[in-house]
C-alpha positions in Angstrom: 13.9 3.2 -9.4 10.9 4.4 -7.8 8.7 2.0 -7.2 4.1 2.6 -6.4 3.2 -0.7 -5.4 -1.0 -0.9 -4.2 -1.3 -4.0 -1.4 -4.6 -5.0 -0.7 -4.1 -7.9 2.5 -7.2 -9.0 4.2 -7.4 -12.4 6.1 -10.2 -15.3 4.5 -13.2 -16.3 7.2 -12.2 -13.7 10.0 -15.9 -12.5 9.4 -17.6 -9.5 8.0 -15.9 -7.0 9.2 -11.8 -7.2 8.5 -10.9 -3.4 9.1 -8.8 -4.5 12.8 -6.6 -6.9 10.4 -6.1 -4.0 8.1 -5.2 -2.2 10.2 -2.7 -4.0 11.5 -0.9 -4.0 8.0 -0.8 -0.1 8.3 0.4 0.1 11.3 3.4 -1.9 9.7 3.4 0.7 6.6 3.6 3.7 9.2 6.6 2.6 11.1 8.2 1.5 7.3 8.2 5.7 7.0 7.2 5.5 3.4 5.2 7.8 1.4 1.6 5.8 1.6 -1.9 6.8 0.6 -4.8 4.7 2.4 -7.6 4.1 -0.2 -10.9 2.3 0.5 -9.9 -1.0 -1.7 -5.7 -0.9 -0.8 -2.9 1.4 0.3 -0.6 3.3 -2.0 3.1 2.7 -1.0 6.1 4.5 -2.5 10.0 4.0 -2.4 12.7 1.8 -3.2 12.3 -2.0 -4.9 13.6 -3.8 -1.8 12.1 -1.1 0.9 8.7 -1.7 -0.3 8.9 -5.6 -0.6 10.1 -5.9 2.8 7.0 -3.6 3.8 4.7 -5.8 2.2 6.5 -9.2 3.4 6.1 -7.7 6.8 2.3 -7.3 6.7 1.7 -10.4 5.7 3.7 -11.8 8.5 2.1 -9.7 11.0 -1.7 -10.8 9.5 -0.1 -14.5 9.1 0.2 -14.6 13.0 -3.4 -14.1 14.0 -5.0 -15.9 10.7 -4.4 -19.2 8.7 -5.4 -17.8 5.4 -4.2 -14.5 4.3 -5.6 -13.0 0.9 -3.1 -10.2 -0.7 -3.3 -8.3 -4.1 -0.1 -6.5 -4.9 0.3 -4.0 -8.3 3.7 -2.4 -8.9 4.5 0.3 -11.0 8.2 0.8 -10.8 10.1 3.8 -12.7 13.7 4.9 -13.4 13.9 8.4 -12.1 13.7 10.4 -8.8 10.5 9.6 -6.4 7.2 11.7 -5.8 5.3 10.0 -7.8 2.1 8.8 -5.1 1.4 12.4 -4.9 2.1 13.9 -8.8 0.2 11.3 -10.7 -3.5 12.2 -9.2 -2.2 15.7 -9.1 -1.3 15.3 -13.0 -4.8 14.0 -14.0 -6.2 17.0 -11.3 -4.6 19.9 -13.5 -5.8 18.9 -16.5 -9.7 18.4 -15.0 -9.4 21.6 -13.8 -9.2 21.2 -10.5 -7.6 23.1 -7.9 -8.1 20.9 -4.8 
C-alpha cells in the first residue's frame, strides 16, 4: 500500500523561529531514503505505511530529545497500488492547467 503523509512538526515555546528544529526533522526524513518534498507548511513523504510511520516517530523522538513540548500534525492518503504519487498528483493537475513545467 502506497502512503503519502504530510507531516508538520515543531516545538512549542521555543521562540518565534522554529526552522532549526524543523531542519532536525528533515534530516531524519532525508536519512530515511524515502521520497519526500519539503513545503512551507509541512513535508510530504511517500512509502509503505510502516516505513513512513517509523520515520514520523523518529522525527518526534528527535524533537522531544531537545524540547519538552512538540506539536505534530499528520495527514495521510493511503492507496493500493504503485508508488510515485508524490510527483504524479501535482503533475496531473499541472497538465490540466496547461502548465508544461
